[in-house]
C-alpha positions in Angstrom: 41.6 6.9 27.5 39.6 3.3 26.8 39.7 1.4 23.8 36.5 -0.2 22.3 35.8 -2.6 19.0 32.7 -1.5 16.9 31.6 -4.0 14.7 28.8 -2.4 12.1 26.3 -5.1 10.9 24.2 -5.2 8.3 21.5 -8.1 7.1 23.1 -9.4 4.3 20.1 -9.9 2.2 19.3 -6.1 3.0 23.1 -5.6 1.8 22.5 -7.1 -1.4 19.1 -5.9 -2.1 20.9 -2.3 -0.8 23.7 -2.5 -3.5 21.3 -3.8 -6.3 18.6 -1.4 -6.4 21.6 2.0 -6.0 23.3 3.6 -8.5 26.8 4.3 -9.0 26.8 8.0 -7.9 24.5 6.8 -4.8 27.0 4.4 -3.9 29.6 7.1 -4.0 27.6 9.8 -1.9 27.2 7.6 0.0 31.4 7.0 0.6 31.5 10.6 1.2 28.7 11.5 3.9 31.3 8.0 5.4 34.5 9.8 4.5 33.4 12.9 6.4 32.4 11.4 9.3 35.9 9.8 9.7 37.4 12.8 9.4 34.7 15.1 12.3 35.9 12.0 14.4 39.3 11.2 13.5 40.8 11.9 17.2 37.9 9.2 18.6 39.4 5.9 15.9 42.6 4.2 17.2 41.8 2.4 13.7 39.3 3.8 11.3 38.9 0.0 10.3 37.7 -1.7 6.8 35.2 -3.9 5.2 35.0 -7.3 6.6 35.4 -10.5 3.8 33.7 -13.6 4.1 34.7 -15.8 7.9 35.8 -18.7 8.7 34.9 -20.3 11.6 37.4 -22.4 13.5 36.2 -24.7 16.0 38.8 -27.4 17.7 37.4 -30.2 15.2 38.6 -28.0 11.9 36.9 -24.7 10.2 34.4 -24.4 7.8 32.8 -21.0 6.2 30.0 -19.5 7.4 28.2 -16.8 7.0 27.3 -13.5 9.2 26.2 -9.9 9.2 29.5 -8.2 10.0 30.7 -5.5 7.6 33.1 -3.9 8.8 34.8 -3.0 12.2 36.7 0.1 13.6 38.5 0.2 16.8 37.8 3.7 18.6 39.0 5.5 22.0 37.1 7.5 24.3 37.2 8.1 27.9 33.5 6.0 28.4 31.3 3.7 26.1 28.5 6.3 26.1 31.4 9.0 24.5 31.4 6.0 21.4 27.9 5.4 21.6 27.1 9.0 21.0 29.3 9.4 17.9 28.2 6.4 16.6 24.6 7.5 16.6 25.1 10.0 13.9 27.2 7.0 11.5 26.0 6.8 7.7 26.0 3.3 8.7 22.5 3.8 10.8 20.9 5.3 7.9 20.8 1.7 5.8 18.3 -0.6 6.3 18.7 -3.5 8.7 22.1 -1.8 10.2 23.1 -2.3 13.7 26.7 -1.2 15.9 27.8 -3.4 18.5 30.3 -1.6 21.1 32.7 -3.4 23.3 35.1 -2.2 25.5 38.5 -3.4 24.7 40.1 -5.1 28.1 43.4 -4.7 29.1 44.9 -7.9 30.4 48.1 -8.8 32.6 50.1 -11.6 31.0 
């Protein structure tokens, strides 16, 4: 099986707006939807991932705090990228405003 890096992205302004305008009950309902979706596809996740915190960008000249739209990650496994895309197409993530999901195959590297 191949492995794929999945990056869950969301416009940060839309994320702040969504969090400010949703009730604790709506947030819990959303988390339950995620849990059920993850359970349904558990065999496809090599690592269920987690939310991503603030990021530090490292360059040859140093490090600085920057912002991007990566909200979380997962590592999925499947025979093809198309299989991963089909599973992600029904992800609760895509129901939120301003979201996208990136999928990249993790390639084997000989050392």
